[in-house]
C-alpha positions in Angstrom: 30.8 3.3 15.8 31.0 -0.1 14.2 28.2 -2.6 14.0 29.0 -5.7 16.0 25.9 -7.7 15.1 26.7 -11.2 14.1 24.4 -12.5 11.3 24.2 -15.4 9.0 22.0 -15.9 5.9 19.8 -19.0 6.2 17.7 -20.7 3.5 14.0 -21.0 4.5 12.1 -24.3 4.4 8.6 -25.4 5.4 6.6 -22.4 4.5 5.5 -20.0 1.7 9.0 -18.5 1.5 10.8 -21.8 0.8 14.1 -21.4 -1.0 14.6 -17.7 -0.2 17.3 -16.6 2.3 17.0 -14.3 5.3 19.6 -12.8 7.7 19.4 -14.2 11.2 21.1 -12.5 14.2 23.2 -15.1 15.9 23.1 -13.3 19.3 19.3 -13.1 19.4 18.1 -15.5 22.2 14.8 -16.2 20.4 15.0 -19.1 18.0 12.1 -17.9 15.9 12.1 -15.6 12.8 8.9 -13.8 11.6 9.2 -12.5 8.0 6.6 -10.4 6.1 5.2 -12.6 3.4 3.7 -10.8 0.4 2.1 -14.0 -0.9 0.1 -14.9 2.2 -3.7 -14.8 2.5 -3.6 -11.7 4.6 -1.7 -8.7 3.1 1.2 -7.8 5.4 1.0 -11.1 7.2 4.1 -12.9 8.5 5.5 -16.3 8.1 7.1 -17.8 11.2 10.2 -19.9 10.9 12.1 -21.8 13.6 15.4 -23.8 13.6 15.1 -27.5 12.6 16.0 -30.4 14.8 19.7 -29.7 14.4 19.3 -26.1 15.4 19.9 -24.7 12.0 
């Protein structure tokens, strides 16, 4: 069985993970991405990212 998930690596901006990249599922209807952030004030906390004005 092959994996048909379409993903793209995006560069994060506007939060504690600036400059790092993360894979995003192109078929996911939710525009938000929550990523575990080791450097946040609460261990195991997540940083929430959304597309910019251009949808990227």
